[in-house]
N, C-alpha and C positions, 0 to 999 in steps of 0.2 A: 393430796392437798398438803399433807406432813412432808413427806417425802422433798415437794416442792421448793415449799418454804425455808427445809434442810440448805437442799442447794443453793438459793437461793442467799439465804443467811451464812455461807461457808463463802460464796464468791465474793460476797460484801466485807467479809471480816478479812482474805484475801487480798482484794483490793484496794481499801480503805485502811484496816488496821487502826492501830494506833492513834494514829494523826492522820486528820484528813488533812490538813491541809497539806504532805507532803504529797498526798495521791492528784491533788488537783493541781500543784507544780509541777508533774509527773505529765500530767494529761495538757496544762500550757506550754509546757516546752515540748511535746510531742507533736500537739499543732501548732505550733509555731516552726518546727520544723519541717512538718507535710506543706504549709503554707507556705513559706522559704522556697522548697526545694517544688513545689510546683510553679514557683516567678521563672523557679530555673540559676534560683540561690545556690550553694552547694554548700548546704549545714546541716553535713555530718557532726559535727562538733558542736550545736547545738546540746544538743539530749545528754550527753556525759559534761558538760560543763554547766544543764541547768538540773543536772542529779545531784553535781556535787556543789552545788550554791543549798539545794533546798536539804543535804546533808549539816551539810554549814550550821545553818542556817535553822535547823533542828535543833541540832547539838547545844548551840547558847540556849537558844528556850529551853535545855533542859537543867543546861548549866545553871545558869537564875534559876528555874524555880526549885531547886535544889539548894540554890544561899541563900530564899528564904525572901527572894526578891520583887 
């Protein structure tokens, strides 16, 4: 059971990492891209744009926190 728990904790740390918001954002972008593709829309651009937006949001939050805001 210890190895199974360690394996699960590894994947949790790998996927979630330091900020669960980025992981949730990426999962949402994956879902939106899949939904649009299933509807016949060419949405290949949505995932890279969403990841870039998540990065910008994360950096904005980190800068605000570093300034003590």
